C-alpha positions in Angstrom: 34.6 -32.2 171.8 37.5 -34.6 171.7 41.3 -34.5 171.6 42.3 -32.7 168.4 45.3 -34.7 167.4 46.4 -35.7 163.9 47.9 -39.1 163.0 51.0 -39.8 164.9 49.9 -38.0 168.1 50.7 -34.4 167.0 48.2 -31.8 167.9 46.2 -30.6 164.9 46.5 -26.8 165.3 44.2 -25.9 162.5 41.4 -28.0 164.0 42.2 -26.6 167.5 41.5 -23.2 166.1 38.5 -24.3 164.2 37.0 -25.9 167.3 37.6 -22.7 169.3 36.0 -20.6 166.5 33.1 -23.1 166.4 32.3 -22.8 170.1 32.5 -19.0 169.9 30.0 -19.0 167.1 27.6 -21.2 169.1 27.8 -19.1 172.3 27.7 -15.9 170.3 24.6 -17.2 168.6 22.9 -17.2 171.9 23.8 -13.6 172.8 23.5 -11.2 169.8 26.6 -12.7 168.3 28.7 -11.4 171.1 28.7 -7.9 169.6 31.7 -9.1 167.4 31.9 -8.2 163.7 31.9 -11.4 161.8 30.5 -13.0 158.6 27.1 -13.7 160.2 25.2 -11.9 157.5 26.8 -14.0 154.9 26.9 -17.3 156.8 24.0 -17.2 159.4 24.9 -18.9 162.6 22.1 -21.5 162.7 22.6 -22.6 159.1 25.8 -24.5 160.0 27.0 -24.0 163.6 26.3 -27.5 164.9 27.2 -29.1 161.6 30.7 -27.7 162.1 31.1 -29.5 165.4 29.9 -32.8 164.1 32.2 -32.4 161.1 35.1 -32.0 163.4 34.1 -35.2 165.2 34.0 -37.0 161.9 37.4 -35.7 160.9 39.0 -37.4 163.9 37.1 -40.7 163.5 39.4 -43.6 162.8 38.7 -47.0 161.2 40.5 -48.8 164.0 37.5 -48.0 166.3 35.6 -50.7 164.4 38.0 -53.3 165.5 36.7 -53.1 169.0 33.5 -51.1 168.5 32.1 -52.0 172.0 35.1 -50.4 173.6 34.6 -47.3 171.4 30.9 -47.1 172.3 31.8 -47.4 176.0 34.4 -44.7 175.7 32.0 -42.4 173.9 29.4 -43.1 176.6 31.8 -42.2 179.4 33.0 -39.1 177.6 29.7 -37.7 176.4 26.7 -39.1 178.2 27.8 -39.8 181.8 29.1 -36.2 182.5 26.0 -34.7 180.9 23.7 -36.9 183.0 25.6 -35.9 186.2 25.4 -32.2 185.3 21.7 -32.6 184.5 21.2 -33.9 188.1 23.2 -31.0 189.4 21.2 -28.5 187.5 18.0 -30.1 188.6 19.1 -29.5 192.2 20.1 -26.0 191.2 16.6 -25.3 189.8 15.1 -26.5 193.1 17.4 -24.3 195.0 16.7 -21.2 192.9 13.0 -21.7 193.2 13.3 -20.6 196.8 14.3 -17.2 195.5 11.4 -16.6 193.1 13.0 -18.2 190.0 10.6 -20.2 187.8 13.2 -21.1 185.2 13.5 -24.9 184.6 11.2 -27.9 184.6 9.9 -29.8 187.7 12.5 -32.0 189.2 11.4 -35.6 188.9 12.7 -39.0 187.7 11.6 -38.4 184.1 13.3 -35.0 183.9 16.4 -36.3 185.6 17.0 -39.4 183.5 14.7 -39.5 180.4 14.3 -35.9 179.4 18.0 -35.4 178.6 17.8 -37.9 175.7 14.4 -36.8 174.4 14.8 -33.0 174.9 17.8 -32.0 177.0 16.5 -28.4 177.6 14.2 -29.1 180.6 16.3 -27.4 183.3 17.3 -24.5 180.9 20.5 -23.6 182.6 22.2 -26.5 180.9 20.1 -26.6 177.7 23.3 -26.7 175.5 23.7 -30.3 176.7 20.9 -31.5 174.4 23.6 -31.7 171.6 25.5 -34.4 173.5 22.8 -37.1 173.2 22.2 -37.2 169.4 26.0 -36.9 168.9 26.4 -40.1 171.0 23.7 -41.8 169.0 25.4 -40.8 165.8 28.7 -42.2 167.0 27.1 -45.5 167.9 25.1 -45.8 164.6 28.1 -44.8 162.6 30.6 -47.4 164.1 28.0 -50.2 163.9 27.0 -49.4 160.3 30.6 -49.2 159.2 31.4 -52.5 160.9 28.5 -54.1 159.1 29.6 -52.7 155.7 33.1 -53.9 156.4 31.8 -57.4 157.1 29.9 -57.6 153.8 32.8 -56.0 151.9 30.9 -52.9 150.9 32.6 -50.2 153.0 33.2 -47.2 150.8 33.5 -43.7 152.1 31.4 -42.1 149.3 28.8 -44.8 149.5 28.5 -44.1 153.3 28.2 -40.4 152.6 25.4 -40.9 150.1 23.5 -43.2 152.5 23.9 -40.8 155.4 22.9 -37.9 153.3 19.7 -39.6 152.2 19.0 -40.4 155.9 19.6 -36.8 156.8 17.4 -35.5 154.1 14.6 -37.9 155.2 15.0 -36.7 158.8 14.6 -33.1 157.8 11.6 -33.9 155.6 9.9 -35.8 158.4 10.6 -32.8 160.7 8.9 -30.5 158.1 5.9 -32.9 157.8 5.6 -32.9 161.6 5.1 -29.1 161.7 1.4 -29.4 161.0 1.0 -31.9 163.9 2.6 -29.8 166.6 6.3 -30.4 165.9 8.7 -33.2 166.9 8.8 -34.5 170.5 10.1 -37.4 172.6 12.3 -40.1 171.2 11.2 -39.1 167.7 13.0 -35.8 168.3 16.2 -37.7 169.3 15.9 -39.8 166.1 15.4 -36.8 163.8 18.3 -34.9 165.5 20.5 -37.9 165.0 19.5 -38.2 161.4 20.3 -34.6 160.8 23.8 -35.0 162.3 24.7 -38.2 160.6 25.8 -36.8 157.2 27.9 -34.1 158.8 29.9 -36.8 160.6 30.7 -38.5 157.3 31.5 -35.2 155.6 34.3 -34.8 158.2 35.6 -38.3 157.5 35.5 -37.8 153.7 37.2 -34.5 154.0 40.1 -36.0 156.0 40.7 -39.0 153.8 39.7 -37.8 150.3 39.5 -34.0 150.0 41.9 -32.4 152.4 44.9 -33.2 150.2 43.2 -31.4 147.3 42.2 -28.4 149.4 44.9 -26.1 148.0 42.9 -23.7 145.8 44.1 -20.1 145.9 42.2 -18.3 148.7 41.0 -15.5 146.5 39.4 -17.9 144.1 38.2 -20.1 147.0 36.4 -17.2 148.7 35.1 -15.8 145.4 33.4 -19.1 144.6 32.1 -19.5 148.2 30.7 -16.0 148.5 29.1 -16.3 145.1 27.3 -19.5 146.1 26.3 -17.9 149.4 25.0 -14.7 147.7 22.8 -16.9 145.5 21.5 -18.8 148.5 20.7 -15.6 150.4 19.0 -14.1 147.4 16.7 -16.9 146.5 16.0 -18.4 150.0 14.3 -16.2 152.5 15.8 -17.6 155.7 18.8 -20.0 155.8 18.6 -20.5 159.6 16.7 -23.3 161.3 16.5 -24.7 164.9 18.5 -27.9 165.2 17.4 -28.5 168.8 13.7 -28.6 167.9 14.3 -29.9 164.3 12.1 -27.0 163.1 12.4 -23.9 161.0 13.3 -25.7 157.8 11.7 -23.1 155.6 13.7 -23.9 152.5 13.0 -27.6 152.3 15.1 -30.7 153.1 18.2 -30.0 150.8 19.3 -26.5 151.6 20.3 -27.2 155.3 23.0 -29.5 154.0 24.1 -27.0 151.4 24.5 -24.2 154.0 26.3 -26.7 156.3 28.9 -27.2 153.5 29.3 -23.5 152.7 29.5 -22.5 156.4 32.1 -25.2 157.2 34.1 -24.4 154.1 34.3 -20.8 155.0 35.6 -21.3 158.6 37.7 -24.2 157.5 39.7 -21.9 155.2 39.7 -19.1 157.8 41.2 -21.4 160.4 43.8 -22.7 157.8 44.9 -19.1 157.1 45.1 -18.1 160.7 46.9 -21.2 162.0 50.4 -20.0 161.1 49.7 -16.7 162.9 47.9 -18.1 166.0 50.2 -21.2 166.1 49.9 -23.0 169.5 48.4 -20.0 171.4 47.4 -21.1 174.9 44.3 -18.9 174.8 42.9 -20.8 171.8 43.9 -24.1 173.3 42.1 -23.2 176.5 38.9 -22.7 174.6 39.3 -25.6 172.3 40.1 -28.0 175.1 36.9 -27.1 177.0 34.2 -27.0 174.4 32.2 -29.7 176.2 32.1 -27.6 179.4 31.3 -24.5 177.4 28.4 -26.2 175.5 26.8 -27.3 178.8 27.4 -24.3 181.1 27.3 -21.3 178.7 23.8 -20.2 180.0 25.0 -20.2 183.5 27.7 -17.8 182.4 25.0 -15.5 181.0 23.1 -15.7 184.3 26.2 -14.7 186.2 26.3 -11.4 184.1 22.7 -10.8 184.9 23.3 -11.3 188.6 26.1 -8.8 188.5 23.8 -6.2 186.8 21.1 -7.0 189.4 23.5 -6.3 192.3 24.7 -3.1 190.6 21.1 -2.0 190.0 20.8 -1.3 193.8 23.2 1.6 193.3 21.0 4.8 192.9 20.5 5.9 189.2 22.4 2.9 187.9 20.7 0.2 185.8 17.3 1.2 187.2 15.5 -0.4 184.3 16.8 -3.9 185.2 13.8 -6.3 185.1 14.0 -8.7 188.0 10.8 -10.5 187.1 12.1 -11.3 183.7 15.4 -12.5 185.2 13.4 -14.8 187.4 11.2 -16.2 184.7 13.2 -16.4 181.4 16.7 -17.8 180.7 16.7 -15.7 177.5 16.4 -12.3 179.3 19.4 -10.2 178.6 19.9 -6.9 180.3 21.6 -4.4 178.0 22.3 -1.0 179.6 20.6 1.7 177.5 19.7 -1.0 175.0 23.4 -1.3 173.9 23.9 -4.6 172.2 27.6 -4.0 172.5 27.2 -5.4 176.0 26.7 -8.8 174.4 30.5 -9.1 174.4 30.3 -9.3 178.2 27.8 -12.2 178.0 30.0 -13.9 175.4 33.0 -13.6 177.6 31.2 -15.0 180.7 29.6 -17.8 178.6 33.1 -18.9 177.6 35.2 -18.4 180.7 32.9 -19.4 183.5 32.4 -22.9 181.9 36.2 -23.1 181.5 36.6 -22.2 185.2 34.1 -24.9 186.1 36.0 -27.5 184.0 39.3 -26.5 185.6 37.8 -26.8 189.1 36.4 -30.2 188.3 39.7 -31.4 186.9 41.5 -30.1 190.1 39.0 -32.0 192.3 39.0 -35.2 190.3 42.8 -35.4 189.8 43.7 -36.9 193.2 40.7 -39.3 193.0 41.9 -40.6 189.6 45.4 -41.0 191.1 44.0 -43.1 193.9 42.1 -45.3 191.5 45.2 -45.9 189.4 47.2 -46.8 192.5 44.5 -49.3 193.7 44.0 -50.9 190.2 47.2 -53.0 190.3 46.5 -54.3 193.8 43.1 -55.5 192.7 44.7 -57.2 189.7 47.1 -59.1 192.0 44.2 -60.4 194.1 
């Protein structure tokens, strides 16, 4: 969700590809894996998907941010939180508009759901529920830069020490989430705290990989995958369900340690896949288009799914075509997917729309905002002179 550039300003093509793969996995996880043959059986989507994105953010974190941490926090706020807030307002208005046509999807539009709910839940208006991820990611960025600054001041900054501390915090967060199961689950600002605790170790994993491990990541791929698949086979054999629900901090059926093990194996698998594919894909514009718009895709993917359903709905008016389309379910559930004749292969259509409609939205927003930004830049020097 940030510019994927290596030191010196050069674009990191491997992490461009990894970011594109990551968002495809996330969107596919919301629509029957997009009907694409993948390694989902070996590496279940919800055992690592968001860990991969936080890992990528950690990989590109730089120590220089601690020199002016307030500026870094402000930049993260502008990049992550403000757009998500504005889109939350837009989707709140959209929910109000759609209610005039019989849609009951989305929470009531009020001050709480517009301005507080995004932080403590993020899924209230449904159409933009993917934006819940933005808020704990921002909290993690803030906590990380402040904690690292503190350790630097007391001369205790060590990457492995930070990793251990963050991992302990993450494990505690998962265990607290497990304990909350008997009391109705995690809600409110507690949910934001537990989500952030869950994300924290993954951020540092990315930093440690960049600075300590990447230079040693040269094991023969046959041996690499043999070890990785052996570990994953053991995990799948002795643990009944490796997936959990990060957004709700629930479903941790295998305790507080395994979620971090599966995060490592899932990241390791796709990290090597991206490394192997980079010389083939190179600087492919299609991959860059996806990688450069992961933020928009995360927020608008469900709107892309809805667009497909609206098309099926219109086509259902044609005699003997899609007659089993359920309008009431379309009106009431964001998770209703119409699959003609029950064919899950149509999930590829949902995946495509969930990727490219958000990209179109991002491009339109850039096109509209470009002249505004130019005017601001032109006016800035005049203000300085005054």
